C-alpha positions in Angstrom: 10.5 -26.3 -25.7 9.8 -23.5 -23.2 7.0 -21.1 -24.1 6.4 -17.4 -23.5 4.4 -16.3 -20.5 2.0 -13.3 -20.0 1.0 -12.2 -16.5 -2.3 -10.2 -16.1 -2.4 -8.4 -12.8 -5.6 -6.7 -11.6 -5.6 -2.9 -11.2 -7.4 -1.0 -8.4 -9.9 0.6 -10.8 -10.7 -2.7 -12.5 -13.4 -5.3 -12.2 -12.1 -7.8 -9.6 -10.3 -10.9 -10.9 -7.4 -13.1 -9.8 -3.9 -12.8 -11.3 -3.6 -14.8 -14.5 -0.5 -16.7 -15.8 -1.1 -17.5 -19.4 1.4 -19.5 -21.5 1.4 -18.4 -25.1 2.2 -21.7 -26.9 -0.5 -20.7 -29.4 -2.8 -17.7 -29.8 -4.9 -17.3 -26.7 -8.5 -16.0 -26.8 -9.6 -13.2 -24.4 -13.3 -13.1 -23.7 -16.3 -13.4 -21.4 -17.1 -16.4 -19.3 -19.6 -18.9 -20.8 -20.7 -22.4 -19.8 -18.0 -24.2 -21.8 -15.2 -21.9 -20.8 -15.0 -20.8 -17.2 -12.4 -18.4 -15.7 -9.1 -20.0 -14.4 -5.6 -18.9 -13.5 -4.1 -20.2 -16.7 -6.6 -18.7 -19.2 -7.7 -15.2 -20.3 -11.5 -15.7 -19.7 -13.0 -13.1 -17.3 -16.4 -13.1 -15.5 -17.3 -9.6 -16.7 -20.4 -8.5 -18.6 -18.7 -5.8 -20.5 -16.5 -8.2 -22.5 -17.5 -10.0 -25.7 -17.3 -13.7 -26.0 -14.4 -13.4 -28.5 -13.1 -10.1 -27.4 -9.4 -10.2 -28.5 -6.4 -12.5 -29.3 -2.9 -12.4 -27.8 0.1 -14.4 -29.1 3.9 -14.6 -29.2 5.8 -14.6 -32.6 8.9 -16.9 -32.3 10.4 -15.4 -35.5 10.4 -11.8 -34.4 10.4 -12.5 -30.6 7.5 -10.1 -30.0 4.1 -10.2 -28.4 1.0 -9.0 -30.3 -2.6 -8.1 -29.3 -5.5 -8.0 -31.8 -9.1 -6.8 -31.2 -11.5 -9.3 -32.8 -14.6 -7.1 -33.5 -15.5 -6.4 -29.9 -18.4 -4.1 -29.1 -16.7 -2.1 -26.3 -13.2 -2.0 -27.7 -9.7 -2.8 -26.5 -7.2 -0.2 -25.1 -3.4 -0.2 -24.8 -2.2 2.6 -22.6 -5.6 4.4 -23.1 -5.3 4.1 -26.9 -8.1 2.2 -28.6 -7.0 -0.3 -31.2 -10.0 -0.1 -33.5 -13.6 1.2 -33.8 -16.6 -0.6 -32.6 -17.3 -4.0 -34.1 -14.2 -3.7 -36.3 -11.2 -6.0 -36.3 -7.9 -4.2 -35.5 -4.5 -4.9 -37.0 -2.0 -6.7 -34.7 -0.4 -4.3 -32.2 2.9 -5.0 -30.4 2.8 -5.4 -26.7 5.6 -4.6 -24.3 6.1 -5.5 -20.7 4.6 -3.0 -18.3 1.8 -1.9 -20.6 -1.7 -1.3 -19.1 -4.5 -3.1 -21.1 -8.2 -2.2 -20.8 -10.8 -4.6 -22.2 -14.2 -2.8 -22.6 -15.5 0.3 -20.9 -17.8 1.0 -17.8 -21.5 0.4 -18.7 -24.3 1.8 -16.5 -27.8 0.2 -16.7 -30.6 2.8 -16.7 -33.2 0.5 -15.2 -31.4 -0.6 -12.1 -28.7 2.2 -12.1 -26.0 -0.4 -11.7 -22.5 0.2 -13.2 -20.6 -2.8 -14.6 -16.8 -2.3 -14.4 -14.4 -3.1 -17.2 -11.2 -5.2 -17.0 -8.0 -3.1 -16.4 -4.8 -5.2 -16.2 -1.1 -4.5 -15.8 0.8 -6.7 -18.1 4.2 -8.5 -17.6 5.7 -10.4 -20.5 8.4 -13.1 -20.2 10.3 -14.5 -23.1 10.8 -18.3 -23.5 14.3 -18.0 -22.0 12.8 -16.7 -18.8 13.9 -13.0 -19.3 11.4 -10.2 -19.1 10.5 -8.5 -22.4 11.3 -5.0 -23.2 9.5 -2.1 -21.5 7.9 0.9 -23.2 10.4 3.2 -21.6 13.3 1.3 -23.1 11.8 1.5 -26.6 10.3 5.0 -26.6 12.0 7.8 -24.8 8.9 10.1 -24.7 6.2 8.9 -22.4 2.9 7.8 -23.8 -0.2 9.7 -22.9 -1.9 8.2 -19.9 -5.6 7.7 -19.6 -7.9 9.9 -17.6 -9.7 7.4 -15.3 -9.0 3.8 -15.9 -5.6 3.4 -17.2 -3.8 6.2 -15.3 -3.7 4.2 -12.1 -0.1 3.0 -12.5 1.4 6.0 -10.7 3.9 5.1 -8.0 2.0 7.3 -5.5 -1.1 5.1 -5.4 -1.0 4.7 -1.6 -0.5 8.4 -1.1 -3.5 9.1 -3.3 -5.6 6.7 -1.2 -4.4 8.4 1.9 -5.4 11.7 0.5 -8.8 10.3 -0.4 -9.1 9.1 3.2 -8.3 12.5 4.5 -10.9 14.0 2.2 -13.5 11.5 3.5 -12.5 12.3 7.0 -12.9 16.0 6.4 -16.3 15.4 4.8 -17.3 13.3 7.9 -16.2 16.2 10.2 -18.3 18.5 8.1 -21.3 16.2 8.4 -20.7 15.9 12.2 -20.7 19.7 12.5 -23.9 19.9 10.5 -25.5 17.3 12.8 -24.4 19.2 15.8 -26.0 22.4 14.4 -29.2 20.4 13.7 -29.2 19.1 17.2 -28.6 22.6 18.6 -31.6 23.9 16.5 -33.7 21.0 17.7 -32.7 21.8 21.3 -33.7 25.4 20.8 -37.0 24.3 19.2 -37.7 22.0 22.1 -37.1 24.8 24.6 -39.3 27.1 22.6 -42.0 24.4 22.4 -41.8 23.9 26.1 -42.2 27.6 26.8 -45.0 27.7 24.3 -46.7 24.7 25.8 -46.5 26.2 29.3 -47.8 29.5 28.0 -50.6 27.8 26.1 -51.5 25.7 29.1 -51.6 28.9 31.2 -53.7 30.6 28.6 -56.1 27.7 28.6 -56.3 27.7 32.4 -56.9 31.5 32.4 -59.5 31.1 29.6 -61.3 28.4 31.6 -61.1 30.6 34.7 -62.6 33.6 32.8 -65.3 31.4 31.4 -66.2 30.2 34.8 -66.2 33.7 36.2 -68.3 34.9 33.4 -70.8 32.2 34.0 -70.9 33.0 37.7 -71.2 36.7 37.0 -74.0 36.0 34.5 -75.9 33.9 37.1 -75.3 36.6 39.7 -76.6 39.3 37.3 -79.6 37.2 36.7 -80.1 36.7 40.4 -79.7 40.4 41.1 -81.9 41.4 38.3 -84.8 39.5 39.8 -86.6 40.9 42.8 -86.6 37.8 44.9 -87.5 37.2 48.5 -85.2 35.9 51.2 -86.1 32.3 50.5 -85.3 32.7 46.8 -82.0 34.4 47.8 -81.2 31.4 50.0 -82.0 29.0 47.3 -79.9 31.0 44.9 -77.1 31.0 47.4 -77.3 27.2 47.8 -77.2 26.7 44.1 -74.3 29.1 43.9 -72.4 27.1 46.5 -73.1 23.9 44.6 -71.9 25.6 41.4 -68.8 26.8 43.4 -68.2 23.2 44.6 -68.6 21.8 41.1 -66.3 24.5 39.8 -63.7 23.7 42.3 -63.9 20.0 41.6 -63.6 20.6 37.8 -60.8 23.0 38.4 -59.0 20.4 40.6 -59.5 17.8 37.9 -58.3 20.1 35.2 -55.3 21.0 37.3 -54.5 17.4 37.9 -54.8 16.7 34.2 -52.6 19.6 33.4 -50.0 18.5 36.0 -50.0 15.0 34.6 -49.5 16.3 31.1 -46.8 18.6 32.4 -45.1 15.6 34.0 -45.3 13.7 30.8 -43.9 16.6 28.9 -41.1 17.0 31.4 -40.4 13.3 31.2 -40.3 13.4 27.3 -38.1 16.5 27.6 -35.7 14.7 29.9 -35.6 11.8 27.4 -34.9 14.1 24.6 -32.2 15.9 26.6 -30.7 12.5 27.5 -30.7 11.4 23.8 -29.3 14.8 22.9 -26.5 14.5 25.5 -25.8 11.0 24.2 -25.7 12.2 20.6 -23.4 15.1 21.7 -21.2 12.6 23.5 -21.1 10.4 20.4 -20.4 13.4 18.2 -17.5 14.5 20.5 -16.2 10.9 20.6 -16.4 10.6 16.8 -14.8 13.9 16.4 -11.9 12.9 18.7 -11.6 9.6 17.0 -11.6 11.3 13.6 -8.9 13.7 14.7 -6.9 10.9 16.2 -7.4 8.8 13.1 -6.4 11.8 10.9 -3.2 12.2 12.9 -2.5 8.5 12.7 -3.2 8.6 9.0 -0.7 11.4 8.6 1.8 9.5 10.7 1.2 6.4 8.6 1.6 8.4 5.4 4.9 9.7 6.7 6.0 6.2 7.7 4.8 4.8 4.4 6.8 7.4 2.5 9.8 6.6 4.6 9.3 2.9 4.1 9.0 3.5 0.3 12.2 5.5 0.4 13.9 2.7 2.3 12.6 0.1 -0.1 13.9 2.2 -3.0 17.3 2.6 -1.3 17.3 -1.2 -0.6 16.4 -1.9 -4.2 19.2 0.4 -5.4 21.6 -1.3 -3.0 20.5 -4.7 -4.3 20.9 -3.5 -7.9 24.4 -2.2 -7.0 25.2 -5.5 -5.2 24.0 -7.5 -8.2 26.0 -5.3 -10.6 29.1 -5.7 -8.4 28.5 -9.5 -8.2 28.1 -9.6 -12.0 31.4 -7.6 -12.3 33.1 -10.0 -9.9 31.8 -13.0 -11.7 33.0 -11.6 -15.0 36.4 -10.8 -13.5 36.6 -14.3 -12.1 35.7 -15.8 -15.5 38.2 -13.6 -17.2 40.9 -14.5 -14.7 39.9 -18.2 -15.0 40.3 -17.9 -18.8 43.7 -16.2 -18.4 44.9 -18.9 -16.0 43.7 -21.6 -18.3 45.7 -20.0 -21.2 48.7 -19.7 -19.0 48.5 -23.3 -18.0 48.2 -24.4 -21.6 51.2 -22.2 -22.5 53.2 -23.7 -19.6 52.3 -27.2 -20.7 53.5 -26.4 -24.2 56.7 -25.0 -22.8 57.2 -28.0 -20.6 56.8 -30.3 -23.6 59.2 -28.2 -25.6 61.8 -28.4 -22.8 61.3 -32.1 -22.4 62.0 -32.5 -26.2 65.1 -30.4 -25.8 66.3 -32.4 -22.8 65.8 -35.6 -24.8 67.7 -34.1 -27.8 70.6 -33.1 -25.5 70.6 -36.6 -23.9 70.8 -38.0 -27.4 73.8 -35.7 -28.2 75.5 -36.9 -25.0 75.1 -40.5 -26.0 76.4 -39.7 -29.4 79.5 -38.0 -28.0 80.1 -40.9 -25.7 79.9 -43.3 -28.6 82.3 -41.2 -30.5 84.7 -41.1 -27.6 84.6 -44.9 -27.4 85.2 -45.0 -31.2 88.2 -42.7 -30.7 89.6 -45.0 -28.0 89.2 -47.9 -30.4 91.1 -45.9 -33.0 93.9 -45.3 -30.5 94.1 -49.0 -30.0 94.1 -49.5 -33.7 97.0 -46.9 -33.9 99.1 -48.9 -31.5 98.3 -52.1 -33.4 99.3 -50.3 -36.6 102.6 -49.2 -35.1 103.5 -52.8 -34.3 102.4 -53.9 -37.7 104.5 -51.2 -39.6 107.6 -53.2 -39.7 105.6 -56.1 -41.1 104.3 -54.0 -43.9 107.5 -52.5 -45.2 107.9 -55.2 -47.9 104.7 -54.4 -49.5 105.3 -50.9 -50.9 103.5 -51.3 -54.1 100.6 -52.6 -52.4 100.8 -49.6 -49.9 101.0 -47.2 -52.8 97.9 -48.6 -54.4 96.3 -48.5 -51.0 97.5 -45.0 -50.3 95.8 -43.8 -53.5 92.7 -45.5 -52.3 93.1 -44.1 -48.8 93.6 -40.6 -50.1 90.3 -40.7 -51.9 88.7 -42.2 -48.8 90.4 -39.5 -46.6 89.1 -36.8 -48.9 85.7 -38.2 -48.5 86.1 -38.6 -44.7 87.6 -35.1 -44.3 84.7 -33.6 -46.3 82.2 -35.5 -44.2 82.7 -33.9 -40.7 81.7 -30.5 -41.9 78.2 -31.5 -43.0 78.0 -33.6 -39.9 78.8 -30.6 -37.8 76.4 -28.5 -39.7 73.8 -31.1 -39.3 74.4 -31.2 -35.5 74.3 -27.4 -35.3 71.1 -27.4 -37.3 69.7 -30.1 -35.0 70.6 -28.0 -32.0 69.2 -24.9 -33.6 66.1 -26.8 -34.5 65.7 -28.1 -30.9 66.4 -24.7 -29.4 64.2 -22.7 -31.8 60.9 -22.1 -30.0 59.1 -21.0 -33.1 58.8 -24.5 -34.6 56.1 -26.9 -33.9 56.4 -29.7 -31.4 55.5 -32.4 -34.0 58.2 -31.2 -36.4 60.7 -30.9 -33.6 60.0 -34.4 -32.3 60.3 -35.9 -35.8 63.4 -34.0 -36.7 65.0 -34.7 -33.3 64.2 -38.5 -33.7 65.6 -38.6 -37.2 68.7 -36.7 -36.3 69.3 -38.8 -33.2 69.1 -41.9 -35.4 71.5 -40.3 -37.9 73.9 -39.3 -35.1 73.9 -42.7 -33.6 74.3 -44.5 -36.9 77.0 -42.3 -38.4 79.8 -43.0 -35.8 79.1 -46.7 -36.0 79.3 -46.6 -39.8 82.4 -44.5 -39.7 84.1 -46.8 -37.1 83.2 -49.8 -39.2 84.6 -48.1 -42.3 87.8 -47.2 -40.5 88.1 -50.7 -39.2 87.6 -52.2 -42.6 90.0 -49.8 -44.2 92.7 -50.5 -41.5 92.1 -54.2 -41.9 92.3 -54.0 -45.7 95.4 -52.0 -45.8 97.8 -50.7 -43.2 98.0 -47.0 -43.3 101.2 -45.1 -43.0 102.1 -43.5 -39.7 101.6 -40.1 -41.0 98.2 -40.9 -42.3 97.2 -42.5 -39.1 98.6 -39.6 -37.1 96.5 -37.2 -39.3 93.5 -39.4 -38.8 94.2 -39.5 -35.0 94.6 -35.7 -34.9 91.5 -35.3 -36.8 89.6 -37.7 -34.5 91.1 -35.9 -31.5 89.9 -32.6 -32.8 86.5 -34.1 -33.3 86.6 -35.5 -29.8 87.4 -32.1 -28.4 84.6 -30.6 -30.5 82.3 -33.2 -29.2 83.4 -32.5 -25.6 82.8 -28.8 -26.2 79.4 -29.6 -27.6 78.7 -31.8 -24.6 79.8 -29.1 -22.2 77.6 -26.5 -24.1 74.7 -29.0 -24.1 75.2 -29.5 -20.3 75.2 -25.8 -19.7 72.2 -25.4 -21.9 70.5 -28.2 -20.0 71.3 -26.5 -16.7 70.0 -23.2 -18.1 66.9 -24.9 -19.4 66.4 -26.6 -16.0 66.8 -23.2 -14.3 64.3 -21.7 -16.7 61.9 -24.6 -16.0 62.3 -24.1 -12.3 61.7 -20.4 -12.6 58.6 -21.0 -14.8 57.4 -23.6 -12.3 57.9 -21.1 -9.5 56.1 -18.4 -11.5 53.3 -20.9 -12.3 53.0 -21.8 -8.6 53.1 -18.1 -7.6 50.4 -17.3 -10.2 48.3 -20.3 -9.1 48.6 -19.1 -5.5 47.6 -15.6 -6.5 44.7 -16.9 -8.5 43.6 -19.1 -5.5 43.9 -16.0 -3.2 41.9 -14.0 -5.7 39.3 -16.7 -5.9 39.1 -16.9 -2.1 38.8 -13.2 -1.9 36.1 -13.2 -4.5 34.3 -16.0 -2.7 34.6 -14.1 0.6 33.2 -11.0 -1.1 30.4 -13.1 -2.6 29.6 -14.5 0.9 29.6 -11.0 2.3 27.3 -9.8 -0.5 25.1 -12.8 0.2 25.0 -11.9 3.9 24.3 -8.3 3.1 21.5 -9.4 0.8 20.1 -11.6 3.5 20.2 -8.8 6.0 18.7 -6.4 3.4 16.0 -9.0 2.8 15.3 -9.4 6.5 15.2 -5.6 6.9 13.0 -5.2 4.0 10.7 -8.0 5.2 10.6 -6.4 8.7 9.9 -3.0 7.3 7.2 -4.4 5.0 5.7 -6.3 7.9 5.7 -3.3 10.2 4.3 -1.0 7.5 1.6 -3.6 6.8 0.8 -3.9 10.4 0.6 -0.1 10.7 -1.4 0.1 7.6 -3.8 -2.6 8.8 -4.2 -0.7 12.1 -4.8 2.5 10.3 -7.2 0.8 7.9 -9.1 -0.7 10.9 -9.4 2.7 12.6 -10.4 4.4 9.3 -13.0 1.6 8.8 -14.4 2.3 12.3 -14.7 5.9 11.4 -16.2 5.2 8.0 -18.7 2.9 9.6 -20.5 6.0 11.0 -20.6 7.6 7.5 -22.4 7.0 4.3 -19.5 6.1 1.8 -18.2 3.0 3.5 -18.8 0.7 0.6 -16.7 2.4 -2.0 -13.8 2.9 0.5 -13.9 -0.8 1.4 -13.6 -1.8 -2.2 -10.7 0.6 -2.6 -9.0 -1.0 0.4 -9.6 -4.5 -0.9 -8.1 -3.5 -4.3 -5.1 -1.9 -2.5 -4.6 -5.2 -0.5 -4.8 -7.1 -3.7 -2.3 -4.8 -5.3 0.0 -5.3 -2.3 -0.4 -9.0 -2.5 0.4 -8.9 -6.2 3.5 -6.8 -5.5 4.5 -9.2 -2.7 4.0 -12.2 -5.0 6.0 -10.5 -7.7 8.8 -9.7 -5.3 8.8 -13.3 -4.1 9.0 -14.4 -7.7 11.9 -12.1 -8.3 13.7 -13.3 -5.2 13.1 -16.9 -6.4 14.4 -16.0 -9.8 17.5 -14.4 -8.2 18.0 -17.4 -6.0 17.7 -19.7 -9.1 20.2 -17.5 -10.9 22.6 -17.6 -7.9 22.2 -21.3 -7.8 23.0 -21.6 -11.5 26.0 -19.3 -11.0 27.2 -21.5 -8.1 26.7 -24.6 -10.2 28.6 -23.0 -13.1 31.4 -22.0 -10.7 31.5 -25.5 -9.3 31.7 -26.9 -12.8 34.5 -24.4 -13.7 36.4 -25.3 -10.5 36.0 -29.0 -11.2 37.4 -28.5 -14.7 40.2 -26.4 -13.2 40.9 -29.2 -10.8 40.9 -31.7 -13.6 43.4 -29.6 -15.5 45.6 -29.3 -12.5 45.4 -33.1 -11.9 47.1 -33.6 -15.2 50.2 -31.8 -13.7 51.6 -34.2 -11.1 53.8 -31.6 -9.5 50.8 -29.3 -8.5 48.9 -31.6 -6.3 48.8 -29.3 -3.3 46.9 -26.6 -5.2 44.5 -29.2 -6.5 43.7 -30.2 -2.9 43.1 -26.6 -2.0 40.7 -26.3 -4.9 38.9 -29.4 -3.7 38.5 -27.8 -0.3 37.1 -24.8 -2.0 34.7 -27.0 -3.9 33.4 -28.4 -0.6 33.0 -24.9 0.8 31.0 -24.0 -2.3 28.8 -27.1 -1.7 28.2 -25.9 1.8 27.2 -22.5 0.4 24.8 -24.3 -2.0 23.3 -26.1 1.0 23.0 -22.8 2.8 21.2 -21.3 -0.3 18.9 -24.3 -0.2 18.2 -23.7 3.4 17.5 -20.1 2.7 15.1 -21.2 0.0 13.2 -23.3 2.5 13.1 -20.3 4.9 11.7 -18.1 2.1 9.1 -20.7 1.5 8.2 -20.7 5.2 8.0 -16.9 5.2 5.7 -17.1 2.2 3.5 -19.5 4.1 3.4 -17.0 7.1 2.5 -14.2 4.7 -0.4 -16.3 3.4 -1.5 -17.0 7.0 -1.4 -13.2 7.6 -3.5 -12.7 4.5 -6.2 -15.1 5.8 -6.1 -13.4 9.2 -6.5 -10.0 7.5 -9.5 -11.4 5.5 -11.1 -12.6 8.8 -10.5 -9.1 10.3 -12.1 -7.6 7.2 -15.2 -9.8 7.7 -15.4 -8.7 11.3 -15.1 -5.1 10.4 -17.8 -5.5 7.7 -20.1 -6.9 10.4 -19.4 -4.0 12.7 -19.9 -1.7 9.8 -23.4 -3.2 9.3 -24.3 -2.8 13.0 -23.1 0.9 13.0 -25.1 1.6 9.9 -28.2 0.0 11.6 -27.6 2.3 14.6 -27.3 5.3 12.3 -30.6 4.4 10.6 -32.3 4.2 14.0 -30.9 7.6 15.0 -32.1 9.1 11.7 -35.5 7.6 12.3 -35.6 8.9 15.8 -34.6 12.4 14.6 -37.4 12.2 12.0 -39.9 11.2 14.6 -38.8 14.0 16.9 -39.1 16.5 14.1 -42.6 15.2 13.2 -43.6 15.4 16.8 -42.3 19.0 17.0 -44.3 19.9 13.9 -47.4 18.3 15.4 -46.9 20.2 18.7 -46.4 23.5 16.8 -49.6 22.9 14.7 -51.5 22.0 17.9 -50.3 25.2 19.5 -51.3 27.2 16.6 -54.8 25.7 16.6 -55.1 26.2 20.4 -53.9 29.8 20.0 -56.5 30.4 17.3 -59.2 28.9 19.4 -58.2 31.0 22.4 -58.2 34.1 20.2 -61.7 33.4 18.9 -62.9 32.6 22.4 -61.4 35.8 23.7 -63.1 37.8 21.0 -66.4 36.2 21.7 -65.9 36.7 25.4 -65.0 40.4 24.9 -68.2 40.8 22.9 -70.3 39.1 25.5 -68.7 41.0 28.4 -69.2 44.3 26.5 -72.9 43.5 26.0 -73.4 42.3 29.6 -71.6 45.4 31.0 -73.7 47.7 28.9 -76.8 45.8 30.1 -75.6 46.0 33.7 -74.8 49.7 33.4 -78.2 50.4 32.1 -79.8 48.5 34.9 -77.6 50.1 37.5 -78.4 53.5 36.1 -82.1 52.7 36.2 -81.7 51.5 39.8 -79.8 54.6 40.8 -82.5 56.8 39.3 -85.1 55.0 41.4 -82.9 55.3 44.5 -82.4 59.0 43.8 -86.0 59.6 43.4 -86.7 57.8 46.7 -84.0 59.8 48.4 -85.4 63.1 47.0 -88.7 62.1 48.5 -87.3 61.2 51.9 -85.0 64.2 52.7 -81.7 65.8 52.6 -79.9 63.4 54.9 -80.5 60.7 52.4 -78.8 62.9 49.7 -75.7 63.1 51.8 -75.8 59.4 52.3 -76.2 58.9 48.7 -73.3 61.2 48.0 -71.2 59.1 50.4 -72.3 55.9 48.8 -71.5 57.4 45.4 -68.1 58.5 46.7 -67.5 55.1 48.1 -68.4 53.4 44.8 -66.1 55.9 43.0 -63.3 55.0 45.4 -64.0 51.3 44.8 -63.8 51.9 41.0 -60.5 53.8 41.5 -59.2 51.0 43.6 -60.2 48.4 41.0 -58.7 50.5 38.1 -55.5 51.1 40.0 -55.1 47.5 41.1 -52.2 46.7 38.7 -50.3 49.8 39.7 -47.7 50.2 42.4 -48.0 49.3 46.1 -48.1 53.0 47.3 -51.2 53.8 45.2 -52.8 50.6 46.5 -52.3 51.7 50.1 -53.7 55.2 49.3 -56.7 53.8 47.7 -57.3 51.4 50.6 -57.0 54.3 53.0 -59.5 56.4 51.1 -61.9 53.5 50.7 -61.7 52.9 54.5 -62.3 56.5 55.2 -65.3 56.6 52.9 -66.7 53.4 54.5 -66.3 54.9 58.0 -68.0 58.1 57.0 -70.7 56.1 55.2 -71.3 54.0 58.3 -71.4 57.0 60.5 -73.8 59.0 58.4 -76.0 56.2 57.2 -76.6 54.2 60.4 -80.0 55.7 60.9 -81.0 55.3 57.3 -79.6 51.8 56.6 -82.8 50.0 57.2 -84.6 52.2 54.7 -81.9 52.1 52.0 -80.6 48.6 52.5 -82.3 47.1 49.5 -81.5 49.9 47.1 -77.9 50.5 48.3 -76.9 46.8 48.3 -78.4 46.2 44.9 -76.7 49.2 43.3 -73.3 48.5 45.0 -73.3 44.8 44.1 -74.3 45.5 40.6 -71.7 48.1 40.0 -69.1 46.1 41.7 -69.7 43.0 39.7 -69.8 44.9 36.5 -66.5 46.6 37.3 -64.9 43.4 38.3 -66.0 41.7 35.0 -64.5 44.6 33.0 -61.2 44.3 34.9 -61.0 40.5 34.4 -61.8 40.8 30.7 -59.2 43.5 30.3 -56.5 41.4 32.1 -57.5 38.3 30.1 -57.2 40.1 26.8 -53.8 41.6 27.8 -52.5 38.2 28.9 -53.8 36.6 25.7 -52.1 39.3 23.6 -48.9 38.9 25.6 -48.9 35.1 25.1 -49.5 35.6 21.4 -46.7 38.1 21.0 -44.4 35.8 22.9 -45.3 32.9 20.8 -44.8 34.9 17.6 -41.4 36.1 18.9 -40.2 32.6 19.8 -41.4 31.0 16.6 -40.3 33.7 14.1 -36.9 32.7 12.4 
C-alpha cells in the first residue's frame, strides 16, 4: 500500500540541512540528533542544538486524508507560518498541515559566554498524498493570506534573488564608503608625513643653529677671558694656538654632526620614499578596487535585469506549459468522449445488424413457405384433373356423396375459417420481425416458432386435402371453389413474397447505407484520432523545445550568476563581511538546487503521466482494434489502427529516449554543481589570502601612525629643549654682554684719561675711533636690512677707517694696546648680541611654524 510523503526543504535563513523525504507510514518523530538516531535523508532528525530530543510529531490520517503536526512539550516551540502551536514545555493539540506551509522548529539562541548564535530549523513543506498527488495548499483553503513572520518565516517571497542582489548592492555601497574613508585617512597621513618632514627639517636646522650658537658663545667666552687678561705676546700666541686647535676641533665636530645629520636626512628621505611608494600602491589598489566595485555593481545590475527577464520568461514558459497541459487534457478528454461515442455507435450498429439478419432469415422462411404452398397448389391441380377423370366413376354413389358432402361442408367451413387466422398470424409475424422495438431474443424465438408453424401448416393442410380427396370424391363445384380459394391464397402468397423481396431489398439498401455511414464515421474518427495524435506530437515537440529553452536560459542565468557571484566574492574579499555573504550565497545555491530538483521531479512526474496516458491510449486502441476485429467487413480500418498502434509504440520509445536524455542532463547538472563547489573552495582560499593582506596593511598603517606619534613627541621634546636652551643662552649672553660693556666702559675711561693727558690730537683720534665704532655698530644693526643700506654703511665705515688711518698714524704706536682692546671688546660684544637676537628670532619662527603646521 503506498504511503504519504512529506518533503522538508531548507530555507535560506535556516540552520543548514539536507532535503528530507519522509514517508508517513506511521507517526514520525522530529527531534535533535543523538547517538542512537543520526540525521538521514529519510528521517526528521536534525543536527541542531536548538531542538529538543522529542520536539514534535508529524503523521498522516488515512480516514480524513489530512496531515497533522503536534508539539510534544518542546522548550523552544514549534511554528507554522510564524504562529506558535503551544507555550513552552506544553503539549499542543494536533494542527493540520497543508502543502506549501513554512515550519520553524525552535528559535535562534545566542550564548553569552562565547557570543555564538545557534540557528533554528526553518523548512518549506511539500506534502504528497498516497496516490502521488500533492496535497492542498493554504491559498486553496483560505482566501485571506496568513500573516507572515518577521525574520525567519517570511523568506518565501518570490523576489528572494532580487533581495539578495539589493543586499549585495548595499554591501558594495558600504565598501565604497569604506574605501573613501581609507582614501581620506591616507590623505591625512600624507599631509602628516609632509608636516613631519618639514618639522624634522626645521628641528634639525634649529639644532644645528643651536649648536652653532653654543660653539660661538664658547669661543666668545674664551675670547673675553683672553681679552680680559693683560697678557704678553707669548701668552697671546699660546692663546691663538689654543684657539686654532679649538677651531679645528669645532670644525671636525661640525663636520661629524653634518655627516650624521645628512645620514639621518638620507634615512628620512628613504623612509619617506617608501611611505610614498606604499601610499601610491594603496591609492592604486583603492582606485582598482573602486573600478572593480563600479564594474561589479554595473554587472550586478545587468544580472539583476537579466535575472528578472529570465524569471519572466520562466513564468511565461510555465504558463505556456500549463496551457499546453490543459489543452492536452482537453484533447485527451475529447478523444475519450469520441471513443465512447464510437463504441456506442458500434454496439448500436451490431445490434441493428443482428436485427436485420433476423429479418432476412424470417423473410427467407416466408419465401420457403410460399414455395411449399405453390408446390401444394400444383399438387391440388393435379388432384383436380384426377378428380375430373374420376367424376364419371362416382356418379353411382350419390348417397355416399351426399354424406360426404355434408362432411365436406363442415370441413370446408373449417378450412375457409382457417386462412384468416393464418394470414393474421403471418402478418403478425411480419410485424413482429419488422418491429424494431422488440428484443432480439423474443424476435428470434417468435420467428423460429412461426417459421415452424408456417412450414408445418401447408404440409398438414395438403395431407388433410389428400386424405379428404381420397376418402371421398368432391364435386366439381366444390373442387373449383377449393381451387379458386387456393389460387387466391397463391396470389396472396406471391404478393407476400414480392413484398418480402422488396422489403429485403430495402433492408439490404438500409444495411449498405448504415455500413457506408459506419465506414464514413470510422474514417472520420480515425482522421480525428490522427489529428489529435499529430497535435499531441506537436505539443510534445513544443514542450521539448520549451524544456530546452528553459534549460538553456537556466544554464545561462546560472553561468551569469556564478560569474557575478565570483566577482562579488572577489570584491567582498577586500571587505569585512565576507563570511555572512558567503553563507547567503551558499543558501541561495542550495535553494536553486532544491528548485532544480523539484523541477526535475515535476518533469519526471509529467513524463510518467504522459507514459501512463500513452499506455492507456494504447490499451484503448487495442480494445478498439479488438472490437473492430469482430466485424469481418471492417478489416482495412483495423489495419490502420494497428499502424497507429505501432506509431504510438515509437512515440513511447521516443519518450523513453527523452527520459534517458533528461537523466543525462541531471548528471551534467550534478557535475556542474561539483565544479561550482570547487570554485567556491578556490574563492574561499583567495578570500583568506586577501584578508591576510588586509590585516598586514592595517598593521602597517598602525605602525606608521605609531611612528608618526613618536616623531611628533620627539619633536615636541626637542623643541622644548631648544626653548629652554635658548632661554638659558639669552640669560648668559645678557650677563656676559653686561660684563663686557662694563669692562669696555672701564677701558674707555682709562683710554680717555690717557688721551687727556697726552693732548688734543689724541682726542680727535679718539673721536674718530668712537665714530668708527659707532659706524660698526650701525653696520652690525642694519645687517638684516636691504642692500642699499648695507652699501651706505660700508662706505661710511670705509671713510671712517681712512680718516682714522690718516689722523692716527702718528699716534698708533701709543694707542695700539688701548684701541685694539676696546675695539675688539666692543665688536665681540656687539656680534654676540646680534647672533643671540638672530637665534631667538629663528627659534620663535620655527616654533610658530611648528604650531601652525600641527594645529588642526
